[in-house]
DRENDO-1510 file (C-alpha; in Angstrom, 1 decimal, always signed):
<recs>
REC; n; res; u; v; w
REC; 1; MET; +0.4; -0.2; +0.2 .
REC; 2; ILE; +1.3; +3.1; -1.3 .
REC; 3; ALA; +0.8; +5.8; +2.0 .
REC; 4; THR; +0.0; +9.3; +1.4 .
REC; 5; GLY; +1.7; +12.4; +2.5 .
REC; 6; LYS; -0.8; +13.1; +5.4 .
REC; 7; GLN; -0.3; +9.3; +6.4 .
REC; 8; GLU; +3.2; +9.5; +5.7 .
REC; 9; ARG; +3.7; +12.4; +8.6 .
REC; 10; SER; +0.9; +10.8; +10.4 .
REC; 11; LEU; +3.4; +7.8; +10.4 .
REC; 12; ARG; +6.6; +10.1; +11.2 .
REC; 13; ALA; +4.7; +11.9; +14.0 .
REC; 14; HIS; +3.9; +8.6; +16.1 .
REC; 15; GLN; +7.3; +7.3; +15.4 .
REC; 16; GLY; +8.7; +10.4; +17.3 .
REC; 17; ILE; +5.7; +9.6; +19.8 .
REC; 18; THR; +6.9; +6.4; +20.2 .
REC; 19; LEU; +10.5; +7.0; +20.7 .
REC; 20; VAL; +10.4; +9.3; +23.0 .
REC; 21; LEU; +8.3; +7.7; +25.3 .
REC; 22; LEU; +10.0; +4.4; +24.9 .
REC; 23; PHE; +13.3; +6.4; +25.7 .
REC; 24; THR; +12.0; +8.7; +28.1 .
REC; 25; ALA; +10.1; +5.0; +29.9 .
REC; 26; GLY; +14.3; +3.4; +30.1 .
REC; 27; ILE; +15.3; +6.5; +31.9 .
REC; 28; VAL; +12.5; +6.1; +34.9 .
REC; 29; ASN; +13.0; +2.4; +34.2 .
REC; 30; PHE; +16.7; +2.6; +35.2 .
REC; 31; PHE; +16.4; +5.1; +37.6 .
REC; 32; ASP; +13.8; +2.9; +39.6 .
REC; 33; ARG; +16.2; +0.1; +39.3 .
REC; 34; SER; +19.2; +1.9; +40.4 .
REC; 35; SER; +17.8; +4.0; +43.3 .
REC; 36; LEU; +18.2; +1.4; +46.2 .
REC; 37; SER; +21.6; +0.8; +45.6 .
REC; 38; VAL; +22.0; +4.1; +45.5 .
REC; 39; ALA; +20.2; +4.5; +49.0 .
REC; 40; ASN; +21.9; +1.3; +50.5 .
REC; 41; THR; +23.9; +2.9; +53.2 .
REC; 42; VAL; +21.1; +5.2; +54.1 .
REC; 43; VAL; +18.2; +2.6; +54.1 .
REC; 44; ARG; +20.0; +0.0; +55.7 .
REC; 45; GLY; +20.8; +3.2; +58.9 .
REC; 46; GLU; +17.1; +4.0; +59.7 .
REC; 47; LEU; +15.9; +1.0; +58.9 .
REC; 48; HIS; +17.9; -1.1; +61.1 .
REC; 49; LEU; +18.9; -3.9; +58.3 .
REC; 50; ASN; +22.2; -5.5; +58.0 .
REC; 51; ASN; +24.0; -6.2; +54.4 .
REC; 52; ALA; +22.2; -9.7; +53.8 .
REC; 53; GLN; +19.0; -8.0; +54.5 .
REC; 54; MET; +19.8; -5.4; +52.0 .
REC; 55; GLY; +21.0; -8.3; +49.6 .
REC; 56; TRP; +17.4; -10.0; +50.3 .
REC; 57; LEU; +16.1; -6.8; +48.8 .
REC; 58; LEU; +18.3; -6.3; +46.2 .
REC; 59; SER; +17.2; -9.6; +44.9 .
REC; 60; ALA; +13.7; -9.5; +45.4 .
REC; 61; PHE; +13.5; -7.2; +42.6 .
REC; 62; SER; +16.0; -9.1; +40.0 .
REC; 63; LEU; +14.1; -12.6; +40.9 .
REC; 64; SER; +10.4; -11.7; +39.9 .
REC; 65; TYR; +11.8; -9.7; +37.4 .
REC; 66; GLY; +13.4; -13.2; +35.6 .
REC; 67; PHE; +10.0; -15.4; +36.3 .
REC; 68; ALA; +7.8; -12.9; +34.8 .
REC; 69; GLN; +10.0; -13.4; +31.5 .
REC; 70; LEU; +8.1; -16.6; +30.5 .
REC; 71; GLY; +4.6; -15.5; +30.7 .
REC; 72; LEU; +5.4; -11.8; +29.0 .
REC; 73; VAL; +5.6; -13.0; +25.0 .
REC; 74; ALA; +1.8; -14.6; +25.5 .
REC; 75; TRP; +0.4; -11.4; +27.2 .
REC; 76; LEU; +1.6; -9.2; +24.5 .
REC; 77; ASP; +0.0; -10.9; +22.0 .
REC; 78; ARG; -2.9; -10.7; +23.5 .
REC; 79; LEU; -2.8; -7.3; +25.1 .
REC; 80; GLY; -0.4; -5.0; +23.0 .
REC; 81; THR; +2.0; -2.9; +23.9 .
REC; 82; ARG; +0.1; +0.1; +24.7 .
REC; 83; VAL; -2.0; -2.0; +27.4 .
REC; 84; MET; +1.0; -3.9; +28.4 .
REC; 85; LEU; +3.7; -1.5; +28.9 .
REC; 86; GLY; +1.5; +1.1; +30.1 .
REC; 87; VAL; -0.1; -1.0; +32.9 .
REC; 88; GLY; +3.5; -2.2; +33.6 .
REC; 89; LEU; +4.7; +1.2; +34.0 .
REC; 90; ALA; +2.0; +2.3; +36.8 .
REC; 91; VAL; +2.2; -1.2; +38.7 .
REC; 92; TRP; +6.0; +0.0; +39.5 .
REC; 93; SER; +5.4; +3.5; +40.0 .
REC; 94; LEU; +3.0; +2.9; +42.0 .
REC; 95; ALA; +5.8; +0.1; +44.1 .
REC; 96; GLN; +8.4; +2.6; +43.7 .
REC; 97; LEU; +6.3; +5.6; +44.7 .
REC; 98; LEU; +5.0; +3.4; +48.0 .
REC; 99; THR; +8.8; +2.9; +49.0 .
REC; 100; GLY; +8.9; +6.2; +50.0 .
REC; 101; PHE; +6.2; +4.7; +52.6 .
REC; 102; VAL; +8.1; +1.9; +53.9 .
REC; 103; THR; +9.0; +0.7; +57.3 .
REC; 104; SER; +9.4; -2.7; +57.4 .
REC; 105; PHE; +11.0; -5.7; +56.1 .
REC; 106; PRO; +8.3; -7.6; +55.1 .
REC; 107; VAL; +6.8; -4.9; +53.0 .
REC; 108; PHE; +10.0; -3.6; +51.5 .
REC; 109; ILE; +10.6; -7.4; +49.8 .
REC; 110; VAL; +6.4; -7.1; +48.6 .
REC; 111; LEU; +7.3; -3.5; +46.8 .
REC; 112; ARG; +10.4; -4.7; +45.4 .
REC; 113; ILE; +9.1; -8.1; +44.0 .
REC; 114; LEU; +5.9; -5.8; +42.4 .
REC; 115; LEU; +9.1; -3.1; +41.0 .
REC; 116; GLY; +10.5; -5.8; +39.3 .
REC; 117; ALA; +7.5; -7.2; +37.8 .
REC; 118; GLY; +6.3; -3.9; +36.8 .
REC; 119; GLU; +9.4; -3.9; +35.2 .
REC; 120; ALA; +10.0; -6.7; +33.1 .
REC; 121; PRO; +7.7; -5.9; +30.1 .
REC; 122; PHE; +9.0; -2.6; +29.2 .
REC; 123; TYR; +11.9; -4.3; +26.6 .
REC; 124; PRO; +9.9; -6.8; +24.9 .
REC; 125; SER; +7.2; -4.3; +24.8 .
REC; 126; GLY; +9.8; -1.3; +23.4 .
REC; 127; ILE; +10.8; -4.1; +20.7 .
REC; 128; ARG; +7.7; -5.0; +19.9 .
REC; 129; SER; +6.5; -1.1; +19.2 .
REC; 130; VAL; +10.0; -0.5; +17.2 .
REC; 131; ARG; +8.9; -3.6; +15.2 .
REC; 132; GLU; +5.1; -2.2; +14.8 .
REC; 133; TRP; +6.1; +1.2; +13.6 .
REC; 134; PHE; +9.4; +1.3; +12.1 .
REC; 135; SER; +10.6; -0.7; +8.8 .
REC; 136; ARG; +13.7; -2.6; +8.8 .
REC; 137; GLY; +15.6; +0.2; +7.1 .
REC; 138; THR; +14.6; +2.7; +10.4 .
REC; 139; ARG; +14.4; -0.2; +12.7 .
REC; 140; GLY; +18.0; -0.3; +13.9 .
REC; 141; ARG; +18.5; +2.9; +15.0 .
REC; 142; ALA; +15.6; +3.2; +16.5 .
REC; 143; THR; +16.2; +0.0; +19.0 .
REC; 144; ALA; +19.6; +1.9; +19.7 .
REC; 145; LEU; +18.0; +4.9; +20.6 .
REC; 146; MET; +15.6; +2.6; +22.8 .
REC; 147; SER; +18.3; +1.1; +24.6 .
REC; 148; SER; +20.4; +3.9; +25.3 .
REC; 149; SER; +18.0; +4.8; +27.8 .
REC; 150; GLN; +19.7; +1.7; +29.7 .
REC; 151; THR; +23.3; +3.4; +29.4 .
REC; 152; PHE; +22.1; +7.4; +30.3 .
REC; 153; GLY; +19.9; +5.8; +33.0 .
REC; 154; LEU; +22.4; +4.0; +34.9 .
REC; 155; ALA; +25.6; +6.2; +34.4 .
REC; 156; ALA; +23.3; +9.2; +35.2 .
REC; 157; ALA; +21.5; +7.8; +38.9 .
REC; 158; PRO; +24.3; +7.5; +40.9 .
REC; 159; PRO; +25.1; +11.0; +40.7 .
REC; 160; LEU; +21.5; +12.3; +40.0 .
REC; 161; LEU; +19.4; +10.3; +42.9 .
REC; 162; THR; +22.4; +11.1; +45.1 .
REC; 163; LEU; +21.7; +15.0; +44.7 .
REC; 164; LEU; +18.1; +14.1; +45.1 .
REC; 165; MET; +18.3; +12.2; +48.0 .
REC; 166; LEU; +20.7; +15.0; +50.0 .
REC; 167; ARG; +18.0; +17.2; +49.2 .
REC; 168; ILE; +14.7; +15.5; +50.2 .
REC; 169; GLY; +15.7; +12.3; +51.9 .
REC; 170; TRP; +15.2; +9.2; +50.5 .
REC; 171; ARG; +11.7; +8.8; +51.4 .
REC; 172; GLY; +11.4; +12.0; +48.8 .
REC; 173; MET; +13.7; +10.3; +46.3 .
REC; 174; PHE; +11.4; +7.2; +45.5 .
REC; 175; GLU; +7.7; +9.6; +45.8 .
REC; 176; VAL; +9.6; +12.0; +43.1 .
REC; 177; LEU; +10.3; +8.8; +41.0 .
REC; 178; GLY; +7.1; +7.0; +41.7 .
REC; 179; ALA; +5.7; +9.9; +40.3 .
REC; 180; ALA; +7.3; +10.8; +37.2 .
REC; 181; GLY; +6.9; +7.1; +36.3 .
REC; 182; LEU; +2.8; +7.4; +37.2 .
REC; 183; VAL; +3.4; +10.7; +34.2 .
REC; 184; VAL; +5.0; +8.2; +31.9 .
REC; 185; ALA; +2.5; +5.8; +32.0 .
REC; 186; LEU; -0.7; +8.4; +31.3 .
REC; 187; LEU; +1.8; +9.7; +28.6 .
REC; 188; TRP; +1.8; +6.4; +27.3 .
REC; 189; LEU; -1.9; +5.5; +27.2 .
REC; 190; LEU; -3.3; +8.4; +26.0 .
REC; 191; LEU; -0.5; +9.1; +22.9 .
REC; 192; HIS; +0.6; +5.7; +21.7 .
REC; 193; ARG; -2.1; +3.6; +19.8 .
REC; 194; PRO; -2.1; +0.0; +18.2 .
REC; 195; ARG; -0.6; +0.0; +14.5 .
REC; 196; ALA; -3.1; +0.6; +11.9 .
REC; 197; ALA; -3.9; -1.4; +9.1 .
REC; 198; THR; -3.2; +2.0; +7.2 .
REC; 199; MET; +0.5; +2.1; +8.7 .
REC; 200; HIS; +2.1; -1.3; +8.8 .
REC; 201; SER; +5.4; -2.2; +9.0 .
REC; 202; ASP; +6.9; -4.0; +6.3 .
REC; 203; GLU; +7.1; -7.9; +8.6 .
REC; 204; THR; +4.8; -9.7; +10.1 .
REC; 205; LEU; +5.5; -10.2; +13.7 .
REC; 206; THR; +6.7; -13.3; +15.3 .
REC; 207; VAL; +4.1; -16.0; +16.4 .
REC; 208; ILE; +4.1; -16.2; +20.1 .
REC; 209; PRO; +5.6; -19.1; +21.3 .
REC; 210; THR; +3.7; -22.0; +23.3 .
REC; 211; GLY; +5.2; -23.9; +26.5 .
REC; 212; SER; +5.3; -26.5; +24.0 .
REC; 213; VAL; +7.9; -24.5; +22.6 .
REC; 214; TYR; +9.6; -23.9; +25.4 .
REC; 215; ARG; +10.0; -27.6; +26.4 .
REC; 216; GLU; +11.3; -28.2; +22.6 .
REC; 217; LEU; +14.2; -25.3; +23.5 .
REC; 218; LEU; +14.9; -27.1; +27.1 .
REC; 219; THR; +16.2; -30.3; +25.0 .
REC; 220; GLN; +19.2; -28.5; +23.2 .
REC; 221; ARG; +22.6; -28.2; +24.9 .
REC; 222; THR; +23.1; -25.0; +23.1 .
REC; 223; VAL; +19.9; -23.5; +24.9 .
REC; 224; TRP; +21.1; -24.8; +28.5 .
REC; 225; GLY; +25.1; -23.0; +27.9 .
REC; 226; MET; +23.4; -19.6; +26.8 .
REC; 227; MET; +21.5; -20.1; +29.9 .
REC; 228; LEU; +24.3; -20.8; +32.0 .
REC; 229; GLY; +26.9; -18.2; +30.8 .
REC; 230; PHE; +24.2; -15.3; +30.4 .
REC; 231; GLY; +23.9; -16.2; +34.2 .
REC; 232; GLY; +27.7; -15.3; +34.8 .
REC; 233; VAL; +26.9; -12.1; +32.5 .
REC; 234; ASN; +24.1; -11.2; +34.8 .
REC; 235; TYR; +25.7; -12.3; +37.8 .
REC; 236; THR; +28.5; -9.4; +37.4 .
REC; 237; ALA; +26.4; -6.7; +36.0 .
REC; 238; TRP; +24.1; -7.5; +39.0 .
REC; 239; LEU; +26.4; -7.1; +41.5 .
REC; 240; TYR; +28.0; -4.0; +40.3 .
REC; 241; ILE; +24.7; -2.5; +39.6 .
REC; 242; ALA; +23.6; -3.3; +43.3 .
REC; 243; TRP; +26.3; -2.8; +45.8 .
REC; 244; LEU; +28.9; -0.5; +44.0 .
REC; 245; PRO; +27.1; +2.7; +45.4 .
REC; 246; GLY; +27.7; +1.0; +49.0 .
REC; 247; TYR; +31.2; -0.5; +48.0 .
REC; 248; LEU; +32.5; +2.8; +47.4 .
REC; 249; GLN; +30.7; +4.5; +51.2 .
REC; 250; THR; +31.9; +1.3; +53.2 .
REC; 251; GLU; +34.7; +0.2; +51.6 .
REC; 252; ARG; +36.8; +3.4; +50.3 .
REC; 253; HIS; +35.0; +5.3; +53.0 .
REC; 254; LEU; +33.4; +7.9; +50.4 .
REC; 255; SER; +30.8; +10.6; +51.5 .
REC; 256; LEU; +27.8; +10.3; +50.0 .
REC; 257; SER; +27.9; +12.4; +47.4 .
REC; 258; GLN; +31.8; +11.5; +46.2 .
REC; 259; SER; +30.3; +7.8; +46.1 .
REC; 260; GLY; +27.6; +8.9; +43.7 .
REC; 261; TRP; +29.7; +10.7; +41.2 .
REC; 262; LEU; +32.5; +7.8; +41.2 .
REC; 263; ALA; +29.7; +5.7; +40.3 .
REC; 264; ALA; +29.1; +6.7; +37.4 .
REC; 265; ILE; +32.6; +6.4; +36.0 .
REC; 266; PRO; +32.0; +2.5; +36.0 .
REC; 267; PHE; +28.6; +2.5; +34.0 .
REC; 268; LEU; +30.2; +4.7; +31.3 .
REC; 269; ALA; +32.6; +2.0; +30.6 .
REC; 270; GLY; +29.7; -0.5; +30.6 .
REC; 271; ALA; +28.3; +2.0; +27.6 .
REC; 272; PHE; +31.6; +2.1; +25.7 .
REC; 273; GLY; +31.7; -1.8; +26.0 .
REC; 274; MET; +28.4; -2.1; +24.6 .
REC; 275; LEU; +28.8; +0.7; +21.5 .
REC; 276; ALA; +32.3; -1.1; +21.1 .
REC; 277; SER; +30.8; -4.6; +21.1 .
REC; 278; GLY; +28.0; -3.4; +18.5 .
REC; 279; PHE; +31.0; -1.7; +16.0 .
REC; 280; LEU; +32.8; -4.5; +16.0 .
REC; 281; ALA; +30.2; -7.1; +15.4 .
REC; 282; ASP; +29.1; -4.5; +12.4 .
REC; 283; ALA; +33.1; -4.9; +11.3 .
REC; 284; PHE; +33.4; -8.3; +11.4 .
REC; 285; ALA; +30.7; -9.6; +9.8 .
REC; 286; ALA; +31.1; -7.2; +6.9 .
REC; 287; ARG; +34.2; -9.0; +6.1 .
REC; 288; GLY; +31.9; -12.4; +6.0 .
REC; 289; TYR; +32.8; -14.0; +9.5 .
REC; 290; LYS; +29.9; -15.8; +10.7 .
REC; 291; LEU; +27.7; -14.3; +13.2 .
REC; 292; THR; +28.0; -17.0; +15.5 .
REC; 293; SER; +31.9; -16.8; +15.2 .
REC; 294; ILE; +32.0; -13.3; +16.4 .
REC; 295; HIS; +29.5; -13.2; +19.1 .
REC; 296; ARG; +30.3; -16.5; +20.9 .
REC; 297; THR; +33.8; -14.9; +20.6 .
REC; 298; GLN; +32.9; -11.2; +21.8 .
REC; 299; ILE; +31.5; -13.3; +24.8 .
REC; 300; ILE; +33.9; -15.4; +26.0 .
REC; 301; LEU; +36.7; -12.5; +25.6 .
REC; 302; GLY; +34.7; -10.4; +27.3 .
REC; 303; MET; +33.9; -12.4; +30.2 .
REC; 304; VAL; +37.2; -13.0; +30.6 .
REC; 305; MET; +38.4; -9.9; +30.8 .
REC; 306; SER; +35.6; -9.0; +33.0 .
REC; 307; ALA; +36.6; -11.9; +35.6 .
REC; 308; ALA; +40.1; -11.1; +35.4 .
REC; 309; ALA; +39.1; -7.3; +36.4 .
REC; 310; SER; +36.9; -8.1; +38.9 .
REC; 311; PHE; +39.7; -10.3; +40.6 .
REC; 312; PHE; +42.2; -7.4; +40.2 .
REC; 313; ALA; +39.4; -5.2; +41.4 .
REC; 314; SER; +39.2; -7.8; +44.5 .
REC; 315; HIS; +42.9; -7.3; +45.5 .
REC; 316; ALA; +43.3; -3.2; +44.6 .
REC; 317; PHE; +44.5; -1.4; +47.5 .
REC; 318; SER; +44.0; +2.4; +46.5 .
REC; 319; LEU; +40.8; +3.8; +45.4 .
REC; 320; PRO; +42.2; +4.9; +42.1 .
REC; 321; ALA; +43.1; +0.9; +41.4 .
REC; 322; ALA; +39.7; +0.2; +42.3 .
REC; 323; VAL; +37.5; +2.5; +40.4 .
REC; 324; ILE; +39.5; +1.2; +36.9 .
REC; 325; SER; +39.3; -2.4; +37.5 .
REC; 326; ILE; +35.3; -2.0; +38.3 .
REC; 327; SER; +35.5; -0.1; +35.0 .
REC; 328; VAL; +37.0; -2.4; +33.1 .
REC; 329; ALA; +35.0; -5.7; +34.5 .
REC; 330; PHE; +31.9; -3.8; +34.4 .
REC; 331; GLY; +33.0; -2.7; +30.4 .
REC; 332; PHE; +33.8; -5.7; +29.0 .
REC; 333; ILE; +30.9; -7.8; +31.0 .
REC; 334; GLN; +29.1; -5.2; +28.8 .
REC; 335; PHE; +30.7; -5.7; +26.1 .
REC; 336; GLY; +30.1; -9.7; +26.2 .
REC; 337; GLY; +26.5; -9.2; +27.3 .
REC; 338; THR; +25.6; -7.5; +23.8 .
REC; 339; SER; +27.0; -9.8; +21.8 .
REC; 340; GLY; +25.4; -12.6; +23.9 .
REC; 341; TRP; +21.7; -11.0; +22.5 .
REC; 342; GLY; +23.4; -10.7; +19.2 .
REC; 343; TYR; +24.1; -14.7; +19.6 .
REC; 344; VAL; +20.3; -15.5; +20.7 .
REC; 345; GLN; +19.4; -13.8; +16.9 .
REC; 346; ALA; +22.5; -15.8; +15.2 .
REC; 347; VAL; +21.8; -18.8; +16.5 .
REC; 348; SER; +17.8; -19.1; +16.3 .
REC; 349; PRO; +15.8; -19.3; +14.0 .
REC; 350; PRO; +13.7; -16.7; +13.6 .
REC; 351; HIS; +10.8; -17.9; +15.1 .
REC; 352; LEU; +12.2; -19.1; +18.2 .
REC; 353; VAL; +14.3; -16.1; +19.0 .
REC; 354; SER; +11.4; -14.2; +21.4 .
REC; 355; ALA; +11.3; -17.4; +23.0 .
REC; 356; LEU; +15.2; -18.2; +23.3 .
REC; 357; GLY; +15.5; -14.7; +24.6 .
REC; 358; ALA; +13.0; -15.0; +27.7 .
REC; 359; LEU; +14.2; -18.2; +28.3 .
REC; 360; GLN; +18.1; -16.8; +28.8 .
REC; 361; ASN; +16.9; -13.7; +30.6 .
REC; 362; PHE; +14.6; -16.1; +33.0 .
REC; 363; ALA; +17.6; -18.6; +33.8 .
REC; 364; SER; +20.5; -15.2; +33.9 .
REC; 365; PHE; +18.4; -13.7; +36.1 .
REC; 366; LEU; +17.6; -16.5; +38.7 .
REC; 367; ILE; +21.6; -16.8; +38.7 .
REC; 368; ALA; +21.4; -13.1; +39.2 .
REC; 369; SER; +19.8; -12.5; +42.1 .
REC; 370; VAL; +22.1; -14.4; +43.7 .
REC; 371; ALA; +25.0; -12.0; +44.0 .
REC; 372; PRO; +23.7; -9.5; +45.9 .
REC; 373; VAL; +22.2; -11.8; +48.9 .
REC; 374; VAL; +25.7; -13.3; +48.9 .
REC; 375; THR; +27.4; -10.2; +48.5 .
REC; 376; GLY; +25.5; -9.4; +51.7 .
REC; 377; MET; +25.9; -12.2; +53.8 .
REC; 378; ILE; +29.8; -11.9; +52.6 .
REC; 379; VAL; +30.4; -8.6; +53.5 .
REC; 380; ASP; +27.9; -9.1; +57.2 .
REC; 381; ARG; +30.8; -11.8; +58.0 .
REC; 382; THR; +34.1; -10.7; +56.6 .
REC; 383; HIS; +33.4; -7.0; +56.7 .
REC; 384; SER; +35.1; -6.5; +53.4 .
REC; 385; PHE; +34.0; -7.2; +49.7 .
REC; 386; THR; +37.4; -8.7; +48.6 .
REC; 387; LEU; +36.1; -12.6; +48.8 .
REC; 388; ALA; +32.6; -11.1; +47.1 .
REC; 389; PHE; +35.0; -9.8; +43.9 .
REC; 390; ALA; +36.7; -12.9; +44.4 .
REC; 391; VAL; +33.4; -15.2; +43.8 .
REC; 392; CYS; +32.4; -12.6; +41.1 .
REC; 393; SER; +35.2; -13.3; +39.3 .
REC; 394; ALA; +34.8; -17.5; +39.5 .
REC; 395; VAL; +30.9; -16.8; +38.4 .
REC; 396; THR; +32.0; -14.9; +35.5 .
REC; 397; LEU; +34.5; -17.5; +34.6 .
REC; 398; LEU; +32.2; -20.1; +34.5 .
REC; 399; GLY; +30.0; -18.6; +32.4 .
REC; 400; ALA; +32.5; -18.0; +30.1 .
REC; 401; LEU; +32.9; -21.6; +30.4 .
REC; 402; SER; +29.9; -22.6; +29.5 .
REC; 403; TYR; +29.9; -20.1; +26.1 .
REC; 404; ALA; +33.1; -22.1; +24.7 .
REC; 405; THR; +31.1; -26.1; +25.7 .
REC; 406; LEU; +28.1; -26.3; +25.7 .
REC; 407; ALA; +26.5; -23.2; +23.8 .
REC; 408; ALA; +28.5; -24.3; +20.8 .
REC; 409; PRO; +25.8; -23.8; +18.1 .
REC; 410; SER; +25.8; -27.3; +16.7 .
REC; 411; GLY; +24.3; -27.9; +19.2 .
REC; 412; MET; +21.0; -26.0; +18.6 .
REC; 413; ARG; +19.0; -28.8; +16.3 .
REC; 414; ILE; +15.9; -27.3; +16.0 .
REC; 415; ASP; +13.9; -27.2; +12.5 .
REC; 416; ASP; +13.6; -23.8; +11.3 .
</recs>
């Protein structure tokens, strides 16, 4: 169908609205995800929590986020992106707002579970919205812009949320973030609309996988290798996201404001790692290398380098050495993790990409959920992060080993 000038202008307008809303929702998403990490020591002090309890609060989010992945694809097919992301935004923002009034550990746990479940639809809904409204020739840039909200949010959250917390307290910070999310949810529901028949995309959307497809995938050795291997990626990423501000304040004796600014450096390194992974993969693909080989090599390299840097961080005797080594560790884990998602697309038939991605995310977040709890327990017992970083290094190496052995593409035997 040839679009008229009016239809073309309407299409471009809604594409712009969709991207702005997705980018804004992504910023809110990762600010909310980082908020408890930034407020770690203050919350522990006021609510009289130990490090292990804080670890459970941080893990409650990632556990509920992981479990929510498996049912999302089917719900997206039934409800559509407008309702699914709108409801998710409202749920996680309300949980964030109510956190500002929490007084007990059990209620805090419930709100963290709701936060994780509410945030889970963001990426699947965002990717589906991009596929609905953008052509193949513009979809890559649109996806990159949406995904950039992650790196910007992670890097900007520590200094900006620290400033906000210093002005209005940690409870006020949660309330402001929750209210902002509710505004974005309302805007999404009011301004975003389902794909119109006159503005259809040039590709039929993937059929939603059923439980039988998940069962079939779980019989594949490669799938198990990817699930376990990506667990090493998310264990490392989630440890630093959850505990970096707390580490800088307790282990390195920095003030709240100082830790906020320094914590942004490793997350900026993560953004660089993500971009470098994408550019290198494209460059090697242009030279004729197989995508499966490119992404698998970059995953393993990134994880090995990250493990080495985490081990160095566990023995760093100065603040600059610690920040540099953590930055290298986070940069390389994002380098490898970006190719982890590329490997999902390269190794899987098109109609199984969504199911395989959901399984990988589910399993990896189960493994990642161990990181905050184990770290908190270790710090309570040893009063140091040395052993926690060493454990992180070992888990990352095991993930790389899983990719090097179990996750070989030859183990994926499903007919397209």
